[in-house]
C-alpha positions in Angstrom: 18.1 -18.2 1.3 18.0 -21.3 -0.5 17.8 -22.6 -4.3 14.8 -23.6 -3.9 13.2 -20.4 -2.2 15.0 -18.3 -4.4 13.2 -19.8 -7.7 9.9 -19.5 -5.4 10.4 -16.0 -5.0 11.3 -15.3 -8.7 8.2 -17.2 -9.7 5.7 -15.3 -7.1 7.5 -11.8 -8.4 6.9 -13.0 -12.1 3.3 -13.8 -11.4 3.0 -10.1 -9.6 4.5 -8.6 -12.7 1.9 -10.5 -15.0 -0.9 -9.4 -12.9 -0.2 -6.0 -12.0 1.1 -5.0 -15.7 -0.2 -7.5 -17.7 -4.5 -6.9 -17.0 -6.3 -5.4 -19.8 -7.2 -1.6 -18.9 -5.6 -1.8 -15.4 -3.4 1.1 -16.0 -5.9 3.2 -17.9 -8.1 2.7 -14.5 -5.3 3.6 -12.3 -4.5 6.8 -14.3 -8.3 7.7 -13.9 -8.3 7.2 -10.4 -5.4 9.1 -9.5 -5.5 11.6 -11.7 -8.4 13.1 -9.0 -5.2 13.4 -6.8 -2.2 14.0 -8.4 -0.8 16.7 -11.3 2.0 17.2 -13.0 5.3 17.7 -10.8 3.6 16.5 -7.7 5.5 14.3 -5.3 3.9 10.9 -4.5 4.7 8.5 -1.8 4.0 5.0 -3.1 4.3 3.1 0.5 4.1 -0.9 -0.3 5.0 -0.3 -3.9 5.6 -4.3 -4.2 6.6 -4.5 -8.4 5.7 -0.9 -9.2 2.5 -0.8 -11.2 1.5 2.1 -9.2 4.9 3.9 -9.5 4.2 3.4 -13.2 0.7 5.1 -13.1 2.2 8.0 -11.1 5.0 8.7 -13.4 2.3 8.4 -16.9 0.7 11.2 -14.8 4.0 13.3 -14.4 4.6 13.0 -10.8 7.7 12.2 -9.1 7.4 9.2 -6.9 8.8 7.8 -3.6 8.8 4.1 -3.9 8.5 2.4 -0.4 9.4 -1.3 -0.2 11.3 -3.4 2.5 11.1 -6.6 0.6 15.2 -7.1 -0.8 13.9 -8.9 -3.9 11.1 -6.5 -4.5 13.5 -3.8 -4.3 16.1 -5.5 -6.8 12.7 -5.5 -9.2 11.8 -1.7 -8.8 15.6 -1.0 -9.2 15.5 -3.0 -12.5 12.3 -1.3 -13.7 12.9 2.6 -12.5 16.5 2.7 -11.5 17.7 5.1 -14.1 14.2 7.3 -13.5 15.7 10.5 -12.0 12.1 11.0 -10.8 11.6 8.1 -8.8 13.6 7.2 -5.5 13.3 4.1 -3.9 13.6 3.4 -0.1 14.1 -0.1 0.8 12.4 0.2 4.0 9.2 -0.9 6.2 7.1 2.2 7.6 6.4 2.4 11.1 5.5 4.5 13.9 8.6 5.0 14.9 12.3 4.3 13.3 14.2 1.0 13.9 13.8 -2.7 12.7 11.0 -4.9 12.6 10.9 -8.7 11.5 9.1 -8.6 8.1 7.0 -12.0 7.5 7.8 -13.3 3.8 5.0 -14.8 1.8 7.7 -16.7 -0.7 5.0 -17.4 -3.1 3.0 -14.6 -2.9 5.2 -11.9 -2.0 2.3 -9.1 -2.7 0.9 -10.1 1.0 4.2 -10.3 2.9 3.8 -8.5 6.2 5.2 -6.9 9.1 2.1 -7.5 11.2 2.0 -10.9 13.0 -1.7 -10.0 13.7 -2.4 -9.9 9.8 -0.8 -13.3 9.7 -3.0 -14.9 12.3 -6.3 -13.2 10.9 -5.6 -15.1 7.8 -5.3 -18.4 9.3 -8.4 -20.4 8.3 -9.9 -17.5 7.0 -11.9 -18.0 3.3 -9.7 -17.4 0.3 -6.5 -17.5 2.6 -6.5 -21.0 3.2 -3.3 -21.6 0.9 -1.1 -18.6 2.2 2.0 -19.2 3.9 4.4 -17.0 5.6 7.5 -19.1 5.8 10.6 -16.9 6.0 11.5 -14.0 8.4 14.0 -11.4 7.6 14.7 -8.1 9.4 14.3 -5.0 7.8 15.0 -1.1 8.6 11.7 0.9 9.3 11.2 4.4 9.5 8.0 7.0 9.7 6.3 8.8 6.7 7.6 12.2 8.8 11.2 11.0 8.5 10.7 10.3 4.7 8.9 14.1 4.0 12.1 15.4 5.9 14.3 13.6 3.4 12.1 14.2 0.0 9.7 16.9 0.6 5.8 16.8 1.2 4.0 14.7 -0.7 0.7 15.7 -2.2 -0.7 12.1 -2.1 0.4 9.1 -0.4 -0.8 5.6 -0.9 -0.4 3.1 1.7 -0.9 -0.7 1.0 1.1 -2.4 3.9 -1.0 -5.4 4.4 -2.1 -4.9 8.2 0.1 -2.3 9.0 -1.7 0.6 7.8 -2.9 2.5 11.1 1.2 1.7 12.5 2.4 3.5 9.4 -0.2 6.6 10.0 0.7 6.6 13.3 4.2 7.8 11.8 2.4 11.0 9.9 1.7 14.4 11.4 2.0 16.5 8.4 -0.6 18.0 6.4 -1.0 16.0 3.4 -3.7 16.8 1.0 -4.7 13.2 0.3 -4.1 9.7 0.6 -5.1 6.2 0.6 -4.9 2.7 2.6 -5.7 -0.7 2.0 -8.4 -2.4 4.2 -8.8 -6.3 4.6 -12.1 -7.6 6.1 -10.2 -10.3 7.9 -8.9 -7.2 9.7 -11.7 -4.7 10.0 -10.6 -3.3 13.0 -7.0 -2.1 11.7 -8.9 -0.3 9.1 -11.1 1.2 11.5 -8.0 2.5 13.4 -6.5 3.9 10.2 -9.9 5.9 9.5 -9.6 7.3 13.0 -5.9 8.1 12.8 -7.0 10.0 9.2 -9.8 11.9 11.0 -7.2 13.1 13.9 -5.0 14.3 10.8 -7.6 16.3 9.7 -9.1 14.7 6.5 -12.7 15.2 6.3 -13.9 13.2 3.2 -13.8 9.9 2.7 -14.8 7.0 -0.3 -13.6 3.6 -1.2 -12.9 1.2 -3.8 -13.5 -2.5 -3.8 -10.2 -4.7 -4.8 -8.8 -3.7 -7.9 -11.7 -2.1 -9.5 -10.0 1.5 -9.4 -13.7 3.3 -9.0 -15.0 5.0 -5.9 -18.1 3.5 -4.6 -20.1 6.4 -3.5 -18.8 9.0 -5.9 -18.9 11.8 -3.4 -17.0 12.4 -0.3 -18.5 11.2 2.9 -17.8 11.8 6.4 -15.8 9.0 8.2 -18.7 7.7 10.0 -20.5 6.6 6.8 -17.6 4.8 6.1 -17.3 3.3 9.1 -20.8 1.7 8.5 -19.8 0.9 5.1 -17.0 -1.3 6.3 -18.8 -2.9 8.9 -21.6 -3.6 6.7 -19.1 -5.5 4.1 -19.4 -9.0 3.4 -16.7 -11.6 3.9 -16.6 -12.0 0.0 -15.5 -8.3 -0.3 -12.0 -9.3 0.5 -10.2 -6.1 0.3 -10.1 -2.7 -1.1 -8.7 1.0 -0.3 -9.9 3.8 1.5 -9.2 7.1 0.2 -9.1 10.0 2.4 -8.7 14.2 1.4 -8.8 17.4 3.0 -11.9 19.8 1.8 
C-alpha cells in the first residue's frame, strides 16, 4: 500500500470511529437492542466487526466476544482497542461457505463497505446513494466458516453478521443450533437478504423482525414468520437503504 492509500485508510478508519463511537445515544440504543438476546457470560460472534462498536456493546453486557474481521487495517484497530481484553478474541478472517482464501474488495475511503462480493460492488454501481463509493484495492484474505469458528471457540448465543453482500454465503457455513442471530440487508441486494432469510428458515429459526439503518429498534415489535418479513423487504422503498434482520428460535 502506498503512502497516499495508507493516509486515506487512516482517514476512513478515523471517520468510522467518530461515527460509531461518537454518536450520542448510539451505545445505549445498541445495549437495549442486544440485551434482548445476550446475557452476562454468553458467547457472541461479531462477524464484520469493523471498528468494534458492537464489540463494545456486547462487552457492556458482560458477554464474551469473537470479533471476526478480514481487513488488516481494521484488525490492527481492533487489537489496539480490545487486544488486552481477555474476553475478546479477534479472528482476522472472512466468512464463507467453505475454508480457503477469497479476494476482498477494499473501499479505502469507507472501509465499512469493503466486501468479498463482486455482486455487491456491481449492484452499488450507479445506485442512488452509492455514487461516491469506490473499491480500488484488492487483497487476498483467509476465509473460514462459522462452523469452524464454533469448533474453535464454542457455540455462541448470538451471531451478528454484517459482511456487505456476503451474508448468505456466511450463513451457508453454519449448521449449528444458535439461539439467535442478525444479518444485514441492503436494498440494492434484496436477493441476498431473501437468500439469507431462506437459509435461516432452513436452520430452524421461526421468529423474525427487522431494524432499519442504525435505528437499533425493531420495526414490528413482535416475532413474525419469515413470509411476513419477506413481503416487508420487497415492499421497502429504495430510500430505506439498509438494515438488519433478526432471527430467533421460538
